[in-house]
C-alpha positions as CSV (number, residue, x, y, z in Angstrom):
1,M,3.7,12.5,12.9
2,P,1.6,15.3,12.1
3,G,-1.5,14.9,10.0
4,L,-1.0,14.6,6.2
5,R,-3.4,16.8,3.8
6,L,-4.0,14.5,0.9
7,F,-4.0,16.8,-1.8
8,F,-0.8,19.0,-1.7
9,P,0.0,22.4,-2.9
10,R,3.7,21.2,-4.1
11,R,6.3,17.9,-4.7
12,G,7.7,18.1,-1.5
13,V,6.0,19.4,1.8
14,S,7.5,19.4,5.0
15,T,6.0,18.4,8.6
16,G,8.4,19.1,11.1
17,S,11.3,16.4,10.5
18,N,9.5,14.9,7.6
19,K,9.5,15.3,3.9
20,I,6.4,13.3,2.0
21,L,7.1,12.6,-1.4
22,Y,4.3,12.0,-3.6
23,S,3.2,11.5,-7.7
24,A,2.3,14.8,-8.9
25,R,-0.3,12.8,-11.2
26,M,-1.4,10.4,-8.2
27,G,-0.7,11.1,-5.1
28,L,-2.0,9.6,-1.6
29,G,-5.2,12.2,-2.2
30,W,-6.0,10.0,-5.4
31,L,-6.4,6.9,-2.9
32,L,-8.7,8.5,-1.0
33,G,-10.6,10.5,-3.0
34,K,-11.3,10.7,-6.7
35,G,-9.4,7.3,-7.0
36,D,-11.2,5.2,-4.5
37,K,-14.8,5.4,-5.2
38,E,-15.4,2.7,-2.5
39,S,-14.1,5.0,-0.1
40,G,-16.5,7.9,-0.1
41,G,-13.5,9.6,0.0
42,S,-13.2,13.6,-1.3
43,K,-11.0,16.5,-1.7
44,R,-11.6,17.4,1.7
45,S,-10.6,13.7,3.1
46,R,-7.8,13.7,5.2
47,V,-5.4,11.0,6.6
48,P,-5.7,10.3,10.7
49,S,-3.4,12.6,12.7
50,G,-0.6,11.2,14.9
51,G,-2.1,9.2,18.1
52,T,-2.4,5.4,18.3
53,K,-6.4,5.1,17.9
54,G,-7.0,3.4,14.9
55,A,-3.4,3.0,14.2
56,V,-2.2,-0.2,12.3
57,S,0.6,-2.1,12.7
58,L,2.5,-2.8,9.2
59,T,4.9,-5.8,11.0
60,R,2.0,-7.6,12.2
61,L,-0.2,-7.9,9.2
62,L,3.1,-9.2,6.9
63,S,4.0,-11.9,9.6
64,D,3.6,-15.4,8.4
65,G,5.0,-15.5,4.9
66,M,3.4,-12.1,4.1
67,I,6.5,-10.8,2.4
68,V,7.7,-12.2,-0.9
69,V,10.3,-11.5,-3.9
70,S,7.9,-11.2,-6.8
71,S,9.2,-13.6,-10.0
72,K,10.8,-12.1,-13.0
73,G,9.1,-11.1,-16.2
74,L,5.7,-10.5,-14.5
75,K,3.2,-7.6,-15.6
76,K,1.3,-5.7,-12.7
77,D,-1.9,-7.7,-13.1
78,E,0.0,-10.7,-13.1
79,L,1.9,-9.8,-10.0
80,I,-1.2,-8.6,-8.5
81,S,-2.8,-12.0,-9.0
82,D,0.1,-14.1,-7.4
83,L,-0.3,-12.0,-4.4
84,V,-3.9,-12.0,-4.0
85,R,-3.8,-16.1,-4.4
86,R,-1.1,-15.7,-1.5
87,L,-2.8,-14.0,1.0
88,C,-6.0,-15.8,0.5
89,E,-4.5,-19.0,0.8
90,K,-2.3,-17.9,3.9
91,R,-4.6,-15.8,5.7
92,A,-7.9,-18.3,4.7
93,L,-9.9,-15.1,3.1
94,G,-11.9,-17.2,0.8
95,D,-12.1,-17.7,-2.8
96,P,-9.3,-15.6,-4.7
97,S,-10.9,-14.6,-7.5
98,V,-13.5,-12.8,-5.5
99,F,-11.1,-10.7,-4.0
100,L,-8.6,-10.5,-7.4
101,N,-11.7,-9.4,-9.1
102,K,-12.1,-6.5,-6.8
103,V,-9.0,-5.4,-6.6
104,L,-8.7,-5.5,-10.9
105,E,-11.7,-3.5,-10.6
106,R,-10.3,-0.6,-8.7
107,E,-7.0,-0.6,-10.8
108,Q,-9.0,0.2,-13.8
109,G,-9.3,3.7,-12.3
110,I,-6.3,5.8,-11.2
111,S,-3.2,4.3,-11.2
112,T,-2.1,3.0,-7.5
113,T,1.7,3.4,-7.9
114,L,3.4,6.6,-6.2
115,D,6.5,8.1,-7.2
116,T,8.4,6.5,-4.8
117,G,8.0,3.1,-6.5
118,L,5.4,1.7,-4.2
119,A,2.5,0.4,-5.8
120,V,-0.6,0.4,-3.1
121,P,-3.8,-2.1,-5.0
122,H,-6.2,-2.3,-2.5
123,A,-10.0,-2.6,-2.2
124,R,-12.3,-2.6,0.3
125,M,-14.6,-6.1,1.0
126,D,-17.8,-7.4,2.2
127,G,-17.9,-10.1,4.9
128,L,-13.8,-9.2,5.6
129,E,-13.6,-9.3,9.2
130,N,-10.0,-7.5,9.4
131,L,-7.2,-6.2,7.3
132,A,-5.4,-8.5,5.7
133,A,-1.6,-7.1,3.4
134,V,0.6,-8.9,1.5
135,F,4.3,-7.1,0.7
136,A,6.5,-7.8,-2.1
137,L,9.6,-6.9,-3.6
138,V,10.5,-6.2,-7.3
139,P,14.1,-6.6,-8.3
140,E,14.0,-6.1,-11.9
141,G,11.5,-2.6,-11.4
142,L,8.0,-3.1,-13.0
143,P,6.6,-0.1,-15.5
144,D,3.4,0.8,-14.6
145,P,1.1,0.2,-17.0
146,K,-1.0,3.4,-16.9
147,Q,2.6,5.5,-16.5
148,P,5.1,3.7,-18.0
149,D,7.9,6.6,-16.7
150,L,6.7,5.3,-12.8
151,V,8.7,1.7,-11.9
152,I,7.4,-0.3,-9.2
153,K,9.8,-1.4,-6.7
154,A,7.7,-2.6,-4.1
155,V,4.0,-3.6,-4.1
156,F,1.8,-3.6,-0.7
157,L,-1.4,-5.3,-1.4
158,F,-4.4,-4.9,1.1
159,F,-8.0,-5.7,1.8
160,S,-9.9,-3.9,4.1
161,P,-13.6,-4.7,5.9
162,N,-16.2,-2.8,3.7
163,R,-17.6,-1.2,7.1
164,Q,-17.8,2.7,8.1
165,E,-16.4,2.0,11.7
166,A,-13.5,-0.2,9.5
167,F,-12.7,2.9,7.5
168,T,-10.3,4.8,10.1
169,Q,-7.9,1.9,10.0
170,H,-8.2,1.7,6.2
171,L,-6.7,5.4,6.2
172,H,-4.3,4.7,8.9
173,L,-3.0,1.9,7.0
174,L,-2.3,4.0,3.4
175,R,-0.7,7.1,5.6
176,G,1.7,4.4,7.2
177,V,2.7,2.8,4.1
178,S,3.3,5.6,2.0
179,S,5.1,7.4,5.0
180,L,7.3,4.4,5.4
181,F,8.3,2.8,2.5
182,Q,10.0,5.9,1.1
183,P,12.5,5.6,-2.1
184,D,15.6,5.1,0.2
185,F,14.2,2.6,2.1
186,I,12.9,0.3,-0.5
187,D,16.5,0.6,-2.2
188,E,17.4,-0.9,1.3
189,L,15.2,-3.9,1.5
190,H,16.2,-4.9,-2.0
191,K,19.5,-5.6,-1.0
192,I,18.4,-8.1,1.6
193,S,17.2,-11.5,0.1
194,D,15.6,-13.4,3.1
195,S,11.9,-12.5,3.9
196,A,12.0,-13.1,7.9
197,E,15.1,-10.3,7.1
198,I,13.3,-8.1,5.6
199,L,10.4,-8.1,7.9
200,K,12.7,-7.6,10.8
201,K,14.1,-4.2,9.0
202,I,10.5,-3.4,8.4
203,A,9.7,-3.7,12.3
204,E,12.7,-1.5,12.9
205,K,11.8,1.3,10.4
206,E,8.4,1.0,11.5
207,A,9.0,1.3,15.6
208,A,11.8,4.5,14.8
209,E,9.0,6.4,12.5
């Protein structure tokens, strides 16, 4: 897949056979530029182009209980709290409150919800050795608190090591999730109730990308 510029001139940009959908108010560029102070991103930043170096397997990250279907009636911060707690417990990351405070601090900036219906709350953590992630489907849909006209249908929450040498993987992961979880695919996942089957579908989609 060709490299992606982080700030796009219009709502749809064709790159080969791919058409990238993004938020006019907060595209992927916002996540890596103005909206992500920790990343050192800027308007000149780019998501790494094709190739396997630094590539991240979403299927591997989401194995062993890292896919859930959210409960009804949760607000975004409540859902994030549940996901952080699950991730910290399953991956033995440490005190969930430390990770939660960091990601909620990040959420105080620009919204991490894309027009595709995918929210990508994330933070870079001191002392973290490896990427850690959890994915949730939101069956009822959840209005984004900062952009109520955007409905969250899925959440991919992740933490990455706060080290310069790990930043390439951080970029690859953002590129991967924003490319993979497009509206049609999210809707397809909503038709599946079993987490193992959801993971299988994600693995198939990832292999085909």
